[in-house]
N, CA, C and O atoms as a Maestro MAE file, in Angstrom:
{
 s_m_m2io_version
 :::
 2.0.0
}

f_m_ct {
 s_m_title
 :::
 protein
 m_atom[300] {
  # First column is atom index #
  i_m_mmod_type
  r_m_x_coord
  r_m_y_coord
  r_m_z_coord
  i_m_residue_number
  s_m_chain_name
  s_m_pdb_residue_name
  s_m_pdb_atom_name
  i_m_atomic_number
  :::
  1 25 115.491 100.262 104.856 1 A "CYS " " N  " 7
  2 3 115.929 99.059 104.161 1 A "CYS " " CA " 6
  3 2 117.031 98.391 104.983 1 A "CYS " " C  " 6
  4 15 117.935 99.068 105.474 1 A "CYS " " O  " 8
  5 25 116.964 97.113 105.129 2 A "LEU " " N  " 7
  6 3 117.963 96.386 105.909 2 A "LEU " " CA " 6
  7 2 119.331 96.397 105.238 2 A "LEU " " C  " 6
  8 15 120.333 96.071 105.874 2 A "LEU " " O  " 8
  9 25 119.383 96.768 103.960 3 A "SER " " N  " 7
  10 3 120.672 96.885 103.269 3 A "SER " " CA " 6
  11 2 121.437 98.123 103.734 3 A "SER " " C  " 6
  12 15 122.656 98.200 103.576 3 A "SER " " O  " 8
  13 25 120.721 99.090 104.309 4 A "TYR " " N  " 7
  14 3 121.315 100.334 104.805 4 A "TYR " " CA " 6
  15 2 120.792 100.611 106.209 4 A "TYR " " C  " 6
  16 15 120.004 101.539 106.390 4 A "TYR " " O  " 8
  17 25 121.205 99.837 107.203 5 A "PRO " " N  " 7
  18 3 120.682 100.040 108.553 5 A "PRO " " CA " 6
  19 2 120.969 101.439 109.081 5 A "PRO " " C  " 6
  20 15 122.090 101.938 108.974 5 A "PRO " " O  " 8
  21 25 119.946 102.065 109.651 6 A "GLY " " N  " 7
  22 3 120.092 103.378 110.240 6 A "GLY " " CA " 6
  23 2 120.071 104.529 109.257 6 A "GLY " " C  " 6
  24 15 120.209 105.683 109.663 6 A "GLY " " O  " 8
  25 25 119.902 104.247 107.972 7 A "GLU " " N  " 7
  26 3 119.836 105.299 106.963 7 A "GLU " " CA " 6
  27 2 118.433 105.356 106.375 7 A "GLU " " C  " 6
  28 15 117.822 104.326 106.089 7 A "GLU " " O  " 8
  29 25 117.934 106.572 106.200 8 A "TYR " " N  " 7
  30 3 116.580 106.771 105.705 8 A "TYR " " CA " 6
  31 2 116.588 107.870 104.658 8 A "TYR " " C  " 6
  32 15 117.383 108.807 104.733 8 A "TYR " " O  " 8
  33 25 115.704 107.750 103.686 9 A "GLY " " N  " 7
  34 3 115.617 108.760 102.646 9 A "GLY " " CA " 6
  35 2 114.208 108.860 102.113 9 A "GLY " " C  " 6
  36 15 113.362 108.008 102.381 9 A "GLY " " O  " 8
  37 25 113.965 109.923 101.348 10 A "LEU " " N  " 7
  38 3 112.658 110.153 100.739 10 A "LEU " " CA " 6
  39 2 112.640 109.518 99.350 10 A "LEU " " C  " 6
  40 15 113.473 109.824 98.497 10 A "LEU " " O  " 8
  41 25 111.675 108.634 99.146 11 A "VAL " " N  " 7
  42 3 111.523 107.958 97.863 11 A "VAL " " CA " 6
  43 2 110.071 108.106 97.427 11 A "VAL " " C  " 6
  44 15 109.155 107.777 98.181 11 A "VAL " " O  " 8
  45 25 109.864 108.595 96.226 12 A "LYS " " N  " 7
  46 3 108.508 108.734 95.692 12 A "LYS " " CA " 6
  47 2 108.084 107.380 95.115 12 A "LYS " " C  " 6
  48 15 108.777 106.809 94.273 12 A "LYS " " O  " 8
  49 25 106.951 106.882 95.575 13 A "ARG " " N  " 7
  50 3 106.408 105.597 95.124 13 A "ARG " " CA " 6
  51 2 104.932 105.780 94.821 13 A "ARG " " C  " 6
  52 15 104.298 106.690 95.355 13 A "ARG " " O  " 8
  53 25 104.373 104.921 93.964 14 A "PRO " " N  " 7
  54 3 102.939 104.996 93.693 14 A "PRO " " CA " 6
  55 2 102.127 104.569 94.920 14 A "PRO " " C  " 6
  56 15 102.594 103.777 95.739 14 A "PRO " " O  " 8
  57 25 100.915 105.102 95.035 15 A "MET " " N  " 7
  58 3 100.036 104.757 96.157 15 A "MET " " CA " 6
  59 2 99.255 103.464 95.920 15 A "MET " " C  " 6
  60 15 98.659 102.913 96.846 15 A "MET " " O  " 8
  61 25 99.264 102.984 94.669 16 A "LYS " " N  " 7
  62 3 98.564 101.740 94.363 16 A "LYS " " CA " 6
  63 2 99.291 101.038 93.230 16 A "LYS " " C  " 6
  64 15 99.598 101.651 92.208 16 A "LYS " " O  " 8
  65 25 99.570 99.741 93.411 17 A "VAL " " N  " 7
  66 3 100.205 98.946 92.364 17 A "VAL " " CA " 6
  67 2 99.562 97.572 92.305 17 A "VAL " " C  " 6
  68 15 99.034 97.070 93.297 17 A "VAL " " O  " 8
  69 25 99.617 96.985 91.140 18 A "THR " " N  " 7
  70 3 99.184 95.598 90.959 18 A "THR " " CA " 6
  71 2 100.376 94.820 90.426 18 A "THR " " C  " 6
  72 15 100.991 95.214 89.435 18 A "THR " " O  " 8
  73 25 100.698 93.716 91.084 19 A "VAL " " N  " 7
  74 3 101.815 92.879 90.665 19 A "VAL " " CA " 6
  75 2 101.288 91.543 90.175 19 A "VAL " " C  " 6
  76 15 100.249 91.061 90.626 19 A "VAL " " O  " 8
  77 25 102.018 90.961 89.252 20 A "ARG " " N  " 7
  78 3 101.664 89.655 88.703 20 A "ARG " " CA " 6
  79 2 102.802 88.711 89.060 20 A "ARG " " C  " 6
  80 15 103.974 89.036 88.866 20 A "ARG " " O  " 8
  81 25 102.451 87.545 89.581 21 A "ALA " " N  " 7
  82 3 103.461 86.600 90.048 21 A "ALA " " CA " 6
  83 2 102.980 85.173 89.830 21 A "ALA " " C  " 6
  84 15 101.852 84.934 89.399 21 A "ALA " " O  " 8
  85 25 103.859 84.240 90.138 22 A "GLN " " N  " 7
  86 3 103.513 82.825 90.065 22 A "GLN " " CA " 6
  87 2 103.650 82.202 91.446 22 A "GLN " " C  " 6
  88 15 104.546 82.547 92.216 22 A "GLN " " O  " 8
  89 25 102.742 81.276 91.742 23 A "ASP " " N  " 7
  90 3 102.859 80.535 92.991 23 A "ASP " " CA " 6
  91 2 103.854 79.388 92.787 23 A "ASP " " C  " 6
  92 15 104.415 79.237 91.702 23 A "ASP " " O  " 8
  93 25 104.066 78.596 93.812 24 A "ARG " " N  " 7
  94 3 105.073 77.532 93.728 24 A "ARG " " CA " 6
  95 2 104.731 76.447 92.707 24 A "ARG " " C  " 6
  96 15 105.597 75.664 92.316 24 A "ARG " " O  " 8
  97 25 103.459 76.400 92.272 25 A "ASP " " N  " 7
  98 3 103.045 75.432 91.253 25 A "ASP " " CA " 6
  99 2 103.063 76.029 89.849 25 A "ASP " " C  " 6
  100 15 102.698 75.357 88.885 25 A "ASP " " O  " 8
  101 25 103.485 77.279 89.730 26 A "GLY " " N  " 7
  102 3 103.561 77.913 88.421 26 A "GLY " " CA " 6
  103 2 102.280 78.592 87.967 26 A "GLY " " C  " 6
  104 15 102.191 79.045 86.826 26 A "GLY " " O  " 8
  105 25 101.285 78.668 88.847 27 A "ASN " " N  " 7
  106 3 100.024 79.328 88.506 27 A "ASN " " CA " 6
  107 2 100.164 80.838 88.683 27 A "ASN " " C  " 6
  108 15 100.651 81.310 89.710 27 A "ASN " " O  " 8
  109 25 99.735 81.583 87.674 28 A "TRP " " N  " 7
  110 3 99.816 83.042 87.729 28 A "TRP " " CA " 6
  111 2 98.688 83.612 88.580 28 A "TRP " " C  " 6
  112 15 97.578 83.079 88.593 28 A "TRP " " O  " 8
  113 25 98.979 84.695 89.285 29 A "PHE " " N  " 7
  114 3 97.968 85.411 90.060 29 A "PHE " " CA " 6
  115 2 98.372 86.874 90.139 29 A "PHE " " C  " 6
  116 15 99.521 87.221 89.865 29 A "PHE " " O  " 8
  117 25 97.437 87.723 90.510 30 A "GLU " " N  " 7
  118 3 97.703 89.145 90.683 30 A "GLU " " CA " 6
  119 2 97.318 89.581 92.087 30 A "GLU " " C  " 6
  120 15 96.367 89.067 92.675 30 A "GLU " " O  " 8
  121 25 98.066 90.530 92.607 31 A "LYS " " N  " 7
  122 3 97.766 91.131 93.905 31 A "LYS " " CA " 6
  123 2 97.875 92.642 93.753 31 A "LYS " " C  " 6
  124 15 98.795 93.152 93.113 31 A "LYS " " O  " 8
  125 25 96.931 93.340 94.345 32 A "THR " " N  " 7
  126 3 96.962 94.798 94.351 32 A "THR " " CA " 6
  127 2 97.266 95.262 95.770 32 A "THR " " C  " 6
  128 15 96.685 94.777 96.742 32 A "THR " " O  " 8
  129 25 98.177 96.198 95.861 33 A "GLY " " N  " 7
  130 3 98.524 96.766 97.156 33 A "GLY " " CA " 6
  131 2 98.346 98.267 97.124 33 A "GLY " " C  " 6
  132 15 98.571 98.906 96.096 33 A "GLY " " O  " 8
  133 25 97.940 98.828 98.250 34 A "GLU " " N  " 7
  134 3 97.772 100.274 98.369 34 A "GLU " " CA " 6
  135 2 98.592 100.776 99.554 34 A "GLU " " C  " 6
  136 15 98.881 100.036 100.494 34 A "GLU " " O  " 8
  137 25 98.956 102.046 99.482 35 A "ALA " " N  " 7
  138 3 99.690 102.730 100.556 35 A "ALA " " CA " 6
  139 2 100.986 101.985 100.889 35 A "ALA " " C  " 6
  140 15 101.822 101.781 100.008 35 A "ALA " " O  " 8
  141 25 101.162 101.577 102.150 36 A "LEU " " N  " 7
  142 3 102.404 100.940 102.577 36 A "LEU " " CA " 6
  143 2 102.661 99.635 101.815 36 A "LEU " " C  " 6
  144 15 103.806 99.329 101.483 36 A "LEU " " O  " 8
  145 25 101.623 98.881 101.542 37 A "CYS " " N  " 7
  146 3 101.781 97.627 100.802 37 A "CYS " " CA " 6
  147 2 102.308 97.899 99.391 37 A "CYS " " C  " 6
  148 15 103.166 97.161 98.905 37 A "CYS " " O  " 8
  149 25 101.814 98.934 98.733 38 A "ALA " " N  " 7
  150 3 102.294 99.302 97.394 38 A "ALA " " CA " 6
  151 2 103.772 99.671 97.458 38 A "ALA " " C  " 6
  152 15 104.555 99.267 96.598 38 A "ALA " " O  " 8
  153 25 104.151 100.440 98.478 39 A "ARG " " N  " 7
  154 3 105.562 100.825 98.638 39 A "ARG " " CA " 6
  155 2 106.427 99.585 98.831 39 A "ARG " " C  " 6
  156 15 107.507 99.480 98.250 39 A "ARG " " O  " 8
  157 25 105.951 98.646 99.648 40 A "ALA " " N  " 7
  158 3 106.716 97.429 99.914 40 A "ALA " " CA " 6
  159 2 106.861 96.586 98.646 40 A "ALA " " C  " 6
  160 15 107.939 96.063 98.366 40 A "ALA " " O  " 8
  161 25 105.773 96.455 97.880 41 A "PHE " " N  " 7
  162 3 105.851 95.722 96.610 41 A "PHE " " CA " 6
  163 2 106.938 96.326 95.729 41 A "PHE " " C  " 6
  164 15 107.790 95.600 95.217 41 A "PHE " " O  " 8
  165 25 106.921 97.644 95.545 42 A "CYS " " N  " 7
  166 3 107.902 98.313 94.682 42 A "CYS " " CA " 6
  167 2 109.316 98.119 95.219 42 A "CYS " " C  " 6
  168 15 110.243 97.838 94.460 42 A "CYS " " O  " 8
  169 25 109.470 98.270 96.518 43 A "HIS " " N  " 7
  170 3 110.785 98.127 97.152 43 A "HIS " " CA " 6
  171 2 111.347 96.721 96.928 43 A "HIS " " C  " 6
  172 15 112.508 96.565 96.550 43 A "HIS " " O  " 8
  173 25 110.529 95.714 97.160 44 A "GLU " " N  " 7
  174 3 111.005 94.331 97.044 44 A "GLU " " CA " 6
  175 2 111.231 93.931 95.593 44 A "GLU " " C  " 6
  176 15 112.162 93.181 95.302 44 A "GLU " " O  " 8
  177 25 110.402 94.415 94.681 45 A "ILE " " N  " 7
  178 3 110.627 94.139 93.257 45 A "ILE " " CA " 6
  179 2 111.930 94.789 92.800 45 A "ILE " " C  " 6
  180 15 112.662 94.216 91.993 45 A "ILE " " O  " 8
  181 25 112.222 95.988 93.317 46 A "ASP " " N  " 7
  182 3 113.516 96.607 93.025 46 A "ASP " " CA " 6
  183 2 114.653 95.679 93.462 46 A "ASP " " C  " 6
  184 15 115.618 95.493 92.721 46 A "ASP " " O  " 8
  185 25 114.546 95.102 94.648 47 A "HIS " " N  " 7
  186 3 115.583 94.181 95.127 47 A "HIS " " CA " 6
  187 2 115.751 93.004 94.169 47 A "HIS " " C  " 6
  188 15 116.876 92.581 93.903 47 A "HIS " " O  " 8
  189 25 114.649 92.474 93.652 48 A "LEU " " N  " 7
  190 3 114.736 91.355 92.708 48 A "LEU " " CA " 6
  191 2 115.505 91.740 91.450 48 A "LEU " " C  " 6
  192 15 116.107 90.889 90.795 48 A "LEU " " O  " 8
  193 25 115.478 93.031 91.118 49 A "HIS " " N  " 7
  194 3 116.205 93.538 89.945 49 A "HIS " " CA " 6
  195 2 117.577 94.102 90.314 49 A "HIS " " C  " 6
  196 15 118.254 94.694 89.474 49 A "HIS " " O  " 8
  197 25 117.981 93.917 91.564 50 A "GLY " " N  " 7
  198 3 119.296 94.389 92.003 50 A "GLY " " CA " 6
  199 2 119.380 95.884 92.232 50 A "GLY " " C  " 6
  200 15 120.470 96.455 92.211 50 A "GLY " " O  " 8
  201 25 118.229 96.533 92.454 51 A "VAL " " N  " 7
  202 3 118.175 97.976 92.654 51 A "VAL " " CA " 6
  203 2 117.894 98.266 94.122 51 A "VAL " " C  " 6
  204 15 116.989 97.677 94.713 51 A "VAL " " O  " 8
  205 25 118.670 99.175 94.713 52 A "LEU " " N  " 7
  206 3 118.466 99.564 96.102 52 A "LEU " " CA " 6
  207 2 117.746 100.910 96.170 52 A "LEU " " C  " 6
  208 15 117.740 101.668 95.199 52 A "LEU " " O  " 8
  209 25 117.144 101.201 97.315 53 A "PHE " " N  " 7
  210 3 116.362 102.427 97.450 53 A "PHE " " CA " 6
  211 2 117.192 103.674 97.198 53 A "PHE " " C  " 6
  212 15 116.652 104.711 96.812 53 A "PHE " " O  " 8
  213 25 118.505 103.583 97.412 54 A "THR " " N  " 7
  214 3 119.364 104.741 97.203 54 A "THR " " CA " 6
  215 2 119.387 105.185 95.738 54 A "THR " " C  " 6
  216 15 119.768 106.315 95.435 54 A "THR " " O  " 8
  217 25 118.980 104.297 94.835 55 A "SER " " N  " 7
  218 3 118.892 104.664 93.410 55 A "SER " " CA " 6
  219 2 117.685 105.553 93.141 55 A "SER " " C  " 6
  220 15 117.645 106.250 92.127 55 A "SER " " O  " 8
  221 25 116.699 105.538 94.038 56 A "HIS " " N  " 7
  222 3 115.455 106.284 93.853 56 A "HIS " " CA " 6
  223 2 115.298 107.459 94.819 56 A "HIS " " C  " 6
  224 15 114.372 108.258 94.680 56 A "HIS " " O  " 8
  225 25 116.188 107.563 95.784 57 A "VAL " " N  " 7
  226 3 116.007 108.554 96.846 57 A "VAL " " CA " 6
  227 2 116.160 109.983 96.305 57 A "VAL " " C  " 6
  228 15 117.083 110.281 95.548 57 A "VAL " " O  " 8
  229 25 115.236 110.854 96.712 58 A "SER " " N  " 7
  230 3 115.357 112.261 96.323 58 A "SER " " CA " 6
  231 2 116.351 112.965 97.244 58 A "SER " " C  " 6
  232 15 117.058 113.881 96.825 58 A "SER " " O  " 8
  233 25 116.395 112.527 98.497 59 A "ARG " " N  " 7
  234 3 117.422 112.988 99.431 59 A "ARG " " CA " 6
  235 2 117.394 112.108 100.668 59 A "ARG " " C  " 6
  236 15 116.360 111.549 101.036 59 A "ARG " " O  " 8
  237 25 118.558 111.999 101.300 60 A "MET " " N  " 7
  238 3 118.664 111.245 102.539 60 A "MET " " CA " 6
  239 2 118.235 112.158 103.690 60 A "MET " " C  " 6
  240 15 118.385 113.378 103.616 60 A "MET " " O  " 8
  241 25 117.708 111.561 104.736 61 A "LEU " " N  " 7
  242 3 117.275 112.322 105.906 61 A "LEU " " CA " 6
  243 2 118.429 112.482 106.880 61 A "LEU " " C  " 6
  244 15 119.269 111.595 107.029 61 A "LEU " " O  " 8
  245 25 118.451 113.632 107.540 62 A "THR " " N  " 7
  246 3 119.510 113.913 108.510 62 A "THR " " CA " 6
  247 2 119.147 113.291 109.859 62 A "THR " " C  " 6
  248 15 117.979 113.004 110.120 62 A "THR " " O  " 8
  249 25 120.140 113.087 110.705 63 A "PRO " " N  " 7
  250 3 119.852 112.574 112.049 63 A "PRO " " CA " 6
  251 2 118.901 113.491 112.818 63 A "PRO " " C  " 6
  252 15 118.074 113.015 113.595 63 A "PRO " " O  " 8
  253 25 119.015 114.806 112.603 64 A "GLU " " N  " 7
  254 3 118.132 115.752 113.289 64 A "GLU " " CA " 6
  255 2 116.676 115.562 112.851 64 A "GLU " " C  " 6
  256 15 115.767 115.604 113.681 64 A "GLU " " O  " 8
  257 25 116.457 115.355 111.557 65 A "GLU " " N  " 7
  258 3 115.093 115.129 111.066 65 A "GLU " " CA " 6
  259 2 114.508 113.858 111.665 65 A "GLU " " C  " 6
  260 15 113.339 113.825 112.050 65 A "GLU " " O  " 8
  261 25 115.313 112.827 111.741 66 A "LEU " " N  " 7
  262 3 114.844 111.563 112.312 66 A "LEU " " CA " 6
  263 2 114.541 111.719 113.801 66 A "LEU " " C  " 6
  264 15 113.543 111.194 114.297 66 A "LEU " " O  " 8
  265 25 115.392 112.429 114.496 67 A "GLU " " N  " 7
  266 3 115.212 112.625 115.942 67 A "GLU " " CA " 6
  267 2 113.979 113.473 116.245 67 A "GLU " " C  " 6
  268 15 113.221 113.168 117.165 67 A "GLU " " O  " 8
  269 25 113.782 114.543 115.463 68 A "ASN " " N  " 7
  270 3 112.682 115.470 115.716 68 A "ASN " " CA " 6
  271 2 111.381 115.070 115.021 68 A "ASN " " C  " 6
  272 15 110.315 115.587 115.356 68 A "ASN " " O  " 8
  273 25 111.461 114.171 114.074 69 A "GLY " " N  " 7
  274 3 110.265 113.754 113.350 69 A "GLY " " CA " 6
  275 2 109.748 114.804 112.386 69 A "GLY " " C  " 6
  276 15 108.619 114.690 111.908 69 A "GLY " " O  " 8
  277 25 110.535 115.816 112.089 70 A "VAL " " N  " 7
  278 3 110.138 116.868 111.162 70 A "VAL " " CA " 6
  279 2 110.848 116.616 109.841 70 A "VAL " " C  " 6
  280 15 112.069 116.733 109.744 70 A "VAL " " O  " 8
  281 25 110.063 116.266 108.826 71 A "ILE " " N  " 7
  282 3 110.634 115.951 107.514 71 A "ILE " " CA " 6
  283 2 109.995 116.845 106.469 71 A "ILE " " C  " 6
  284 15 108.787 116.790 106.237 71 A "ILE " " O  " 8
  285 25 110.811 117.660 105.851 72 A "GLU " " N  " 7
  286 3 110.338 118.561 104.810 72 A "GLU " " CA " 6
  287 2 110.589 117.920 103.465 72 A "GLU " " C  " 6
  288 15 111.727 117.587 103.135 72 A "GLU " " O  " 8
  289 25 109.533 117.744 102.684 73 A "GLU " " N  " 7
  290 3 109.703 117.202 101.336 73 A "GLU " " CA " 6
  291 2 110.034 118.325 100.383 73 A "GLU " " C  " 6
  292 15 109.518 119.436 100.498 73 A "GLU " " O  " 8
  293 25 110.907 118.014 99.434 74 A "GLU " " N  " 7
  294 3 111.271 118.987 98.421 74 A "GLU " " CA " 6
  295 2 110.317 118.864 97.249 74 A "GLU " " C  " 6
  296 15 109.771 117.793 96.988 74 A "GLU " " O  " 8
  297 25 110.122 119.965 96.550 75 A "GLU " " N  " 7
  298 3 109.249 119.963 95.372 75 A "GLU " " CA " 6
  299 2 109.947 119.346 94.205 75 A "GLU " " C  " 6
  300 15 109.373 119.253 93.120 75 A "GLU " " O  " 8
  :::
 }
 m_bond[299] {
  # First column is bond index #
  i_m_from
  i_m_to
  i_m_order
  :::
  1 1 2 1
  2 2 3 1
  3 3 4 2
  4 3 5 1
  5 5 6 1
  6 6 7 1
  7 7 8 2
  8 7 9 1
  9 9 10 1
  10 10 11 1
  11 11 12 2
  12 11 13 1
  13 13 14 1
  14 14 15 1
  15 15 16 2
  16 15 17 1
  17 17 18 1
  18 18 19 1
  19 19 20 2
  20 19 21 1
  21 21 22 1
  22 22 23 1
  23 23 24 2
  24 23 25 1
  25 25 26 1
  26 26 27 1
  27 27 28 2
  28 27 29 1
  29 29 30 1
  30 30 31 1
  31 31 32 2
  32 31 33 1
  33 33 34 1
  34 34 35 1
  35 35 36 2
  36 35 37 1
  37 37 38 1
  38 38 39 1
  39 39 40 2
  40 39 41 1
  41 41 42 1
  42 42 43 1
  43 43 44 2
  44 43 45 1
  45 45 46 1
  46 46 47 1
  47 47 48 2
  48 47 49 1
  49 49 50 1
  50 50 51 1
  51 51 52 2
  52 51 53 1
  53 53 54 1
  54 54 55 1
  55 55 56 2
  56 55 57 1
  57 57 58 1
  58 58 59 1
  59 59 60 2
  60 59 61 1
  61 61 62 1
  62 62 63 1
  63 63 64 2
  64 63 65 1
  65 65 66 1
  66 66 67 1
  67 67 68 2
  68 67 69 1
  69 69 70 1
  70 70 71 1
  71 71 72 2
  72 71 73 1
  73 73 74 1
  74 74 75 1
  75 75 76 2
  76 75 77 1
  77 77 78 1
  78 78 79 1
  79 79 80 2
  80 79 81 1
  81 81 82 1
  82 82 83 1
  83 83 84 2
  84 83 85 1
  85 85 86 1
  86 86 87 1
  87 87 88 2
  88 87 89 1
  89 89 90 1
  90 90 91 1
  91 91 92 2
  92 91 93 1
  93 93 94 1
  94 94 95 1
  95 95 96 2
  96 95 97 1
  97 97 98 1
  98 98 99 1
  99 99 100 2
  100 99 101 1
  101 101 102 1
  102 102 103 1
  103 103 104 2
  104 103 105 1
  105 105 106 1
  106 106 107 1
  107 107 108 2
  108 107 109 1
  109 109 110 1
  110 110 111 1
  111 111 112 2
  112 111 113 1
  113 113 114 1
  114 114 115 1
  115 115 116 2
  116 115 117 1
  117 117 118 1
  118 118 119 1
  119 119 120 2
  120 119 121 1
  121 121 122 1
  122 122 123 1
  123 123 124 2
  124 123 125 1
  125 125 126 1
  126 126 127 1
  127 127 128 2
  128 127 129 1
  129 129 130 1
  130 130 131 1
  131 131 132 2
  132 131 133 1
  133 133 134 1
  134 134 135 1
  135 135 136 2
  136 135 137 1
  137 137 138 1
  138 138 139 1
  139 139 140 2
  140 139 141 1
  141 141 142 1
  142 142 143 1
  143 143 144 2
  144 143 145 1
  145 145 146 1
  146 146 147 1
  147 147 148 2
  148 147 149 1
  149 149 150 1
  150 150 151 1
  151 151 152 2
  152 151 153 1
  153 153 154 1
  154 154 155 1
  155 155 156 2
  156 155 157 1
  157 157 158 1
  158 158 159 1
  159 159 160 2
  160 159 161 1
  161 161 162 1
  162 162 163 1
  163 163 164 2
  164 163 165 1
  165 165 166 1
  166 166 167 1
  167 167 168 2
  168 167 169 1
  169 169 170 1
  170 170 171 1
  171 171 172 2
  172 171 173 1
  173 173 174 1
  174 174 175 1
  175 175 176 2
  176 175 177 1
  177 177 178 1
  178 178 179 1
  179 179 180 2
  180 179 181 1
  181 181 182 1
  182 182 183 1
  183 183 184 2
  184 183 185 1
  185 185 186 1
  186 186 187 1
  187 187 188 2
  188 187 189 1
  189 189 190 1
  190 190 191 1
  191 191 192 2
  192 191 193 1
  193 193 194 1
  194 194 195 1
  195 195 196 2
  196 195 197 1
  197 197 198 1
  198 198 199 1
  199 199 200 2
  200 199 201 1
  201 201 202 1
  202 202 203 1
  203 203 204 2
  204 203 205 1
  205 205 206 1
  206 206 207 1
  207 207 208 2
  208 207 209 1
  209 209 210 1
  210 210 211 1
  211 211 212 2
  212 211 213 1
  213 213 214 1
  214 214 215 1
  215 215 216 2
  216 215 217 1
  217 217 218 1
  218 218 219 1
  219 219 220 2
  220 219 221 1
  221 221 222 1
  222 222 223 1
  223 223 224 2
  224 223 225 1
  225 225 226 1
  226 226 227 1
  227 227 228 2
  228 227 229 1
  229 229 230 1
  230 230 231 1
  231 231 232 2
  232 231 233 1
  233 233 234 1
  234 234 235 1
  235 235 236 2
  236 235 237 1
  237 237 238 1
  238 238 239 1
  239 239 240 2
  240 239 241 1
  241 241 242 1
  242 242 243 1
  243 243 244 2
  244 243 245 1
  245 245 246 1
  246 246 247 1
  247 247 248 2
  248 247 249 1
  249 249 250 1
  250 250 251 1
  251 251 252 2
  252 251 253 1
  253 253 254 1
  254 254 255 1
  255 255 256 2
  256 255 257 1
  257 257 258 1
  258 258 259 1
  259 259 260 2
  260 259 261 1
  261 261 262 1
  262 262 263 1
  263 263 264 2
  264 263 265 1
  265 265 266 1
  266 266 267 1
  267 267 268 2
  268 267 269 1
  269 269 270 1
  270 270 271 1
  271 271 272 2
  272 271 273 1
  273 273 274 1
  274 274 275 1
  275 275 276 2
  276 275 277 1
  277 277 278 1
  278 278 279 1
  279 279 280 2
  280 279 281 1
  281 281 282 1
  282 282 283 1
  283 283 284 2
  284 283 285 1
  285 285 286 1
  286 286 287 1
  287 287 288 2
  288 287 289 1
  289 289 290 1
  290 290 291 1
  291 291 292 2
  292 291 293 1
  293 293 294 1
  294 294 295 1
  295 295 296 2
  296 295 297 1
  297 297 298 1
  298 298 299 1
  299 299 300 2
  :::
 }
}
C-alpha cells in the first residue's frame, strides 16, 4: 500500500468479489473481480471507508522474509 511504503503484511481477502458502483452519469453497474482484482477491489473500498490494510493484517512481514521470498502463513 502506498500509505505504508516498504511495509508488507499478510491480509486475508476473498478470492472473488462483486462490487456495485455508479458511473459519472449516475448509472449503476456491477463488476466482478477474481484473485488479484478481488484483493484490489477490497483494498480500495477499504480506503474509501478510511480503513488501511494494517487494520486487517494478520502479521507484518520481516525484512528477511521479503529478501528471501519465504513467507510462512499462520493458521
